TORTOR-552206 format. One record per residue: residue in three letters; residue number from 0; z, x, y of N, C-alpha, C in turn. Coordinates in steps of 0.02 Angstrom, whole numbers, m for minus. Layout:
BEGIN
Ala NUM Z X Y Z X Y Z X Y $
...
This chain:
BEGIN
Met 0 m2303 m3653 707 m2268 m3686 763 m2190 m3683 778 $
Ala 1 m2158 m3675 828 m2088 m3653 836 m2060 m3721 798 $
Asp 2 m2085 m3775 820 m2040 m3839 784 m2024 m3826 718 $
Val 3 m2064 m3798 671 m2060 m3808 603 m2021 m3732 577 $
Asp 4 m2021 m3683 621 m1982 m3623 597 m1921 m3622 596 $
Gly 5 m1881 m3591 549 m1807 m3589 559 m1787 m3546 612 $
Tyr 6 m1725 m3539 612 m1677 m3511 663 m1687 m3433 661 $
His 7 m1695 m3414 596 m1710 m3345 573 m1779 m3318 592 $
Glu 8 m1824 m3364 592 m1894 m3329 619 m1890 m3331 696 $
Gln 9 m1859 m3384 725 m1844 m3383 806 m1821 m3334 831 $
Leu 10 m1764 m3311 790 m1725 m3250 817 m1761 m3191 811 $
Gln 11 m1806 m3183 764 m1856 m3130 747 m1900 m3121 821 $
Arg 12 m1932 m3180 839 m1980 m3181 898 m1931 m3179 955 $
Asp 13 m1867 m3210 964 m1833 m3188 1031 m1806 m3127 1042 $
Ala 14 m1789 m3089 995 m1759 m3020 980 m1768 m2975 1040 $
Gln 15 m1838 m2971 1046 m1869 m2916 1093 m1848 m2947 1171 $
Phe 16 m1868 m3002 1181 m1843 m3042 1244 m1767 m3043 1269 $
Leu 17 m1721 m3049 1209 m1649 m3042 1227 m1626 m2976 1237 $
Cys 18 m1653 m2931 1204 m1636 m2855 1222 m1661 m2827 1288 $
Ser 19 m1717 m2855 1313 m1726 m2836 1373 m1712 m2877 1439 $
Asp 20 m1672 m2928 1422 m1664 m2978 1473 m1595 m2949 1509 $
Leu 21 m1594 m2929 1570 m1534 m2905 1604 m1479 m2957 1607 $
Arg 22 m1492 m3015 1600 m1436 m3054 1615 m1392 m3069 1533 $
Met 23 m1420 m3022 1480 m1375 m3012 1431 m1334 m2946 1435 $
Asp 24 m1288 m2963 1485 m1246 m2905 1500 m1186 m2904 1445 $
Thr 25 m1132 m2860 1461 m1087 m2844 1415 m1039 m2901 1402 $
Asp 26 m1012 m2940 1458 m986 m2999 1452 m1005 m3046 1413 $
Leu 27 m1076 m3066 1419 m1088 m3100 1375 m1103 m3089 1293 $
Val 28 m1129 m3045 1282 m1122 m2997 1208 m1049 m3008 1191 $
Asp 29 m1007 m2998 1225 m944 m3004 1200 m917 m3075 1193 $
Lys 30 m927 m3111 1224 m923 m3188 1215 m949 m3206 1138 $
Leu 31 m1012 m3185 1138 m1053 m3219 1076 m1014 m3180 1019 $
Val 32 m1004 m3122 1026 m964 m3084 964 m907 m3133 950 $
Leu 33 m863 m3138 1005 m795 m3166 986 m808 m3227 963 $
Gln 34 m844 m3266 980 m866 m3343 955 m872 m3337 886 $
Leu 35 m934 m3300 877 m949 m3298 804 m891 m3271 760 $
Asn 36 m855 m3224 782 m794 m3201 747 m735 m3241 740 $
Arg 37 m725 m3288 773 m666 m3329 773 m674 m3389 756 $
Ile 38 m742 m3417 756 m760 m3480 743 m797 m3488 664 $
Tyr 39 m827 m3419 661 m859 m3411 594 m853 m3346 573 $
Pro 40 m793 m3335 544 m773 m3260 510 m814 m3238 456 $
Gln 41 m844 m3301 438 m879 m3272 369 m955 m3246 393 $
Ile 42 m972 m3266 450 m1030 m3237 475 m1014 m3161 518 $
Leu 43 m975 m3154 550 m951 m3098 577 m865 m3076 574 $
Thr 44 m853 m3042 528 m792 m3018 503 m761 m2970 570 $
Asp 45 m700 m2966 567 m649 m2932 615 m681 m2863 623 $
Lys 46 m693 m2823 577 m719 m2754 574 m783 m2755 615 $
Glu 47 m837 m2814 590 m900 m2810 623 m898 m2825 687 $
Ala 48 m845 m2875 716 m842 m2892 788 m818 m2832 829 $
His 49 m776 m2794 797 m755 m2726 826 m812 m2682 834 $
Lys 50 m847 m2669 776 m900 m2625 794 m953 m2666 860 $
Phe 51 m965 m2722 862 m1013 m2746 903 m989 m2755 969 $
Arg 52 m919 m2747 985 m888 m2749 1053 m870 m2671 1072 $
Asn 53 m881 m2622 1037 m864 m2550 1045 m913 m2534 1123 $
Leu 54 m870 m2532 1168 m888 m2512 1233 m925 m2436 1247 $
Ser 55 m915 m2395 1203 m939 m2331 1205 m1013 m2339 1193 $
Val 56 m1032 m2391 1156 m1114 m2396 1138 m1142 m2434 1184 $
Pro 57 m1197 m2422 1218 m1225 m2463 1268 m1243 m2536 1238 $
Thr 58 m1238 m2581 1284 m1240 m2657 1272 m1313 m2672 1232 $
Lys 59 m1368 m2642 1252 m1436 m2667 1222 m1436 m2637 1154 $
Val 60 m1401 m2577 1142 m1397 m2552 1073 m1357 m2604 1038 $
Arg 61 m1295 m2615 1055 m1250 m2659 1020 m1280 m2733 1011 $
Leu 62 m1315 m2758 1055 m1356 m2817 1050 m1409 m2817 1002 $
Ala 63 m1445 m2762 999 m1502 m2759 955 m1472 m2752 882 $
Glu 64 m1418 m2717 870 m1386 m2710 807 m1366 m2795 789 $
Leu 65 m1324 m2825 823 m1302 m2889 812 m1347 m2929 796 $
Leu 66 m1406 m2927 826 m1469 m2971 802 m1492 m2950 735 $
Lys 67 m1498 m2886 723 m1528 m2873 659 m1463 m2889 603 $
His 68 m1408 m2882 612 m1353 m2914 569 m1358 m2986 559 $
Leu 69 m1368 m3018 609 m1379 m3093 604 m1442 m3117 566 $
Gln 70 m1478 m3069 571 m1541 m3098 525 m1540 m3083 455 $
Val 71 m1502 m3027 443 m1486 m3011 366 m1430 m3064 342 $
Lys 72 m1397 m3089 390 m1348 m3140 361 m1379 m3214 343 $
Gly 73 m1433 m3216 373 m1462 m3282 357 m1470 m3336 411 $
Glu 74 m1510 m3397 384 m1517 m3442 428 m1453 m3473 462 $
Glu 75 m1402 m3482 444 m1341 m3519 472 m1317 m3465 515 $
Ala 76 m1318 m3407 513 m1290 m3355 558 m1324 m3356 618 $
Cys 77 m1395 m3348 620 m1452 m3370 665 m1433 m3430 704 $
His 78 m1430 m3477 668 m1422 m3544 709 m1345 m3556 748 $
Glu 79 m1298 m3507 736 m1233 m3501 759 m1249 m3461 813 $
Phe 80 m1281 m3410 813 m1298 m3380 881 m1326 m3416 926 $
Tyr 81 m1381 m3446 912 m1407 m3494 961 m1369 m3545 999 $
Arg 82 m1325 m3576 944 m1278 m3619 981 m1237 m3586 1019 $
Gly 83 m1203 m3518 1002 m1158 m3489 1061 m1206 m3476 1117 $
Leu 84 m1248 m3455 1115 m1308 m3446 1173 m1308 m3496 1219 $
His 85 m1312 m3546 1187 m1334 m3615 1218 m1250 m3641 1259 $
Ile 86 m1197 m3614 1228 m1145 m3641 1264 m1127 m3589 1321 $
His 87 m1141 m3523 1307 m1110 m3466 1354 m1174 m3452 1416 $
Ala 88 m1238 m3470 1398 m1284 m3442 1451 m1350 m3487 1437 $
Glu 89 m1339 m3553 1462 m1385 m3602 1453 m1448 m3590 1491 $
Asp 90 m1453 m3540 1550 m1505 m3521 1570 m1559 m3485 1533 $
Ile 91 m1520 m3436 1497 m1555 m3390 1457 m1574 m3421 1384 $
Tyr 92 m1530 m3468 1363 m1563 m3514 1302 m1620 m3545 1324 $
Phe 93 m1638 m3574 1374 m1693 m3614 1389 m1742 m3576 1419 $
Ser 94 m1740 m3501 1438 m1798 m3473 1454 m1826 m3428 1389 $
Leu 95 m1789 m3427 1323 m1815 m3407 1276 m1893 m3424 1251 $
Pro 96 m1924 m3379 1230 m1998 m3382 1213 m2015 m3443 1166 $
Thr 97 m1955 m3459 1109 m1974 m3503 1068 m1946 m3571 1098 $
Arg 98 m1916 m3571 1156 m1887 m3636 1188 m1945 m3651 1242 $
Val 99 m1964 m3604 1275 m2013 m3615 1331 m2086 m3645 1296 $
Lys 100 m2100 m3611 1237 m2152 m3644 1202 m2145 m3721 1182 $
Arg 101 m2085 m3747 1175 m2073 m3811 1156 m2084 m3863 1212 $
Arg 102 m2073 m3834 1271 m2082 m3878 1330 m2148 m3854 1359 $
Gly 103 m2189 m3843 1324 m2256 m3818 1365 m2298 m3866 1409 $
Pro 104 m2363 m3864 1414 m2405 m3914 1450 m2408 m3975 1412 $
Met 105 m2402 m3982 1351 m2404 m4051 1308 m2351 m4089 1338 $
Phe 106 m2287 m4068 1349 m2242 m4108 1372 m2254 m4134 1437 $
Phe 107 m2270 m4085 1486 m2274 m4107 1563 m2330 m4167 1557 $
Leu 108 m2398 m4156 1527 m2434 m4191 1520 m2427 m4263 1482 $
Ser 109 m2378 m4260 1448 m2360 m4328 1411 m2320 m4376 1456 $
Cys 110 m2276 m4324 1499 m2224 m4368 1559 m2288 m4388 1612 $
Leu 111 m2322 m4351 1623 m2369 m4384 1680 m2415 m4441 1650 $
Ser 112 m2431 m4439 1594 m2482 m4493 1567 m2436 m4549 1559 $
Phe 113 m2365 m4543 1544 m2322 m4606 1545 m2325 m4623 1614 $
Ala 114 m2308 m4593 1669 m2295 m4620 1732 m2366 m4656 1759 $
Val 115 m2426 m4617 1741 m2486 m4647 1767 m2493 m4709 1728 $
Gly 116 m2473 m4720 1650 m2485 m4777 1622 m2437 m4832 1664 $
Leu 117 m2385 m4823 1676 m2339 m4872 1702 m2365 m4892 1765 $
Ala 118 m2392 m4846 1817 m2420 m4864 1875 m2488 m4913 1868 $
Met 119 m2519 m4892 1829 m2588 m4928 1806 m2570 m5001 1788 $
Leu 120 m2506 m5011 1739 m2488 m5069 1717 m2460 m5112 1773 $
Tyr 121 m2430 m5091 1821 m2400 m5118 1881 m2447 m5139 1926 $
Tyr 122 m2502 m5096 1942 m2556 m5115 1997 m2609 m5162 1969 $
Tyr 123 m2623 m5152 1907 m2689 m5197 1890 m2664 m5249 1838 $
Gly 124 m2599 m5258 1826 m2573 m5309 1780 m2568 m5368 1825 $
Glu 125 m2567 m5425 1795 m2543 m5492 1827 m2471 m5483 1861 $
Gly 126 m2483 m5526 1926 m2415 m5526 1957 m2363 m5551 1917 $
Asp 127 m2366 m5609 1891 m2321 m5652 1857 m2288 m5605 1788 $
Thr 128 m2339 m5581 1752 m2307 m5550 1699 m2278 m5473 1705 $
Leu 129 m2281 m5453 1757 m2244 m5386 1768 m2198 m5400 1840 $
Arg 130 m2164 m5446 1843 m2113 m5466 1895 m2055 m5417 1894 $
Gly 131 m2037 m5394 1836 m1973 m5355 1830 m1996 m5278 1821 $
Thr 132 m2050 m5263 1833 m2063 m5191 1831 m2048 m5144 1882 $
Ser 133 m2023 m5174 1929 m2002 m5131 2002 m1939 m5083 1977 $
Pro 134 m1882 m5114 1944 m1824 m5068 1922 m1845 m5013 1876 $
Leu 135 m1895 m5039 1836 m1921 m4977 1774 m1964 m4932 1806 $
Leu 136 m1994 m4942 1867 m2014 m4891 1892 m1989 m4851 1935 $
His 137 m1930 m4869 1964 m1877 m4824 1994 m1841 m4789 1939 $
Cys 138 m1829 m4813 1885 m1802 m4767 1839 m1853 m4716 1807 $
Ser 139 m1905 m4735 1796 m1961 m4685 1775 m1962 m4634 1830 $
Ala 140 m1967 m4638 1879 m1956 m4585 1934 m1896 m4545 1934 $
Ala 141 m1857 m4536 1892 m1785 m4502 1895 m1802 m4423 1885 $
Gly 142 m1852 m4422 1830 m1870 m4345 1803 m1920 m4314 1850 $
Leu 143 m1945 m4334 1909 m1992 m4313 1936 m1966 m4277 1996 $
Ser 144 m2010 m4232 2025 m1989 m4188 2084 m1969 m4233 2144 $
Lys 145 m1946 m4202 2180 m1928 m4241 2250 m1980 m4268 2281 $
Gly 146 m2032 m4242 2287 m2094 m4262 2337 m2126 m4326 2293 $
Ala 147 m2128 m4302 2218 m2174 m4347 2187 m2133 m4413 2174 $
Lys 148 m2067 m4412 2172 m2014 m4464 2165 m2029 m4518 2222 $
Asp 149 m2042 m4484 2290 m2037 m4519 2347 m2100 m4558 2356 $
Val 150 m2157 m4523 2328 m2209 m4562 2317 m2211 m4610 2271 $
Phe 151 m2198 m4609 2225 m2194 m4648 2158 m2154 m4709 2187 $
Ile 152 m2085 m4711 2212 m2051 m4760 2234 m2075 m4790 2291 $
Ser 153 m2108 m4759 2333 m2141 m4791 2398 m2190 m4831 2357 $
Tyr 154 m2233 m4824 2322 m2286 m4866 2288 m2262 m4924 2249 $
Ala 155 m2196 m4903 2212 m2158 m4969 2190 m2145 m5010 2231 $
Asp 156 m2111 m4991 2294 m2089 m5039 2335 m2140 m5079 2376 $
Val 157 m2205 m5046 2394 m2261 m5076 2412 m2284 m5128 2366 $
Gly 158 m2282 m5117 2311 m2304 m5166 2252 m2259 m5227 2247 $
Thr 159 m2191 m5222 2269 m2152 m5278 2265 m2145 m5324 2333 $
Lys 160 m2176 m5286 2390 m2180 m5326 2456 m2249 m5376 2447 $
Lys 161 m2302 m5354 2399 m2361 m5401 2391 m2340 m5459 2365 $
Lys 162 m2289 m5470 2322 m2272 m5535 2299 m2235 m5580 2339 $
């Protein structure tokens, strides 16, 4: 499971996705190389950074070589690559195969179950014991889509009018 794998194993699984993603353009690869070189020179020396920023080599080739180099450097190097990717390209970071798997169907089912549980408590519980639940239900709707949020809040408002 991705939760117990280290960054090295994650980078092995994400490498193909990263090399084929069109959003991994020259500017982004250069930003990542510069960050690794400036902040972590033990991971990427000046000479290595120059090699990975060579514009005469296609970006996809440079990226593939960079990812192989980081895997050889070890766990910390892979972790810092992910950190840089998160900083410079959050949309790519959250669309990585190892990230998408973490927010799979179980995540959404657990959120839905939580919302249903709150709604059941609100409607089938005693009125006096659940007097202060309306603000809680309004806060619970914050992560829902606009349509679901409107329905959820309208039910919460109807419940307060009954009292």
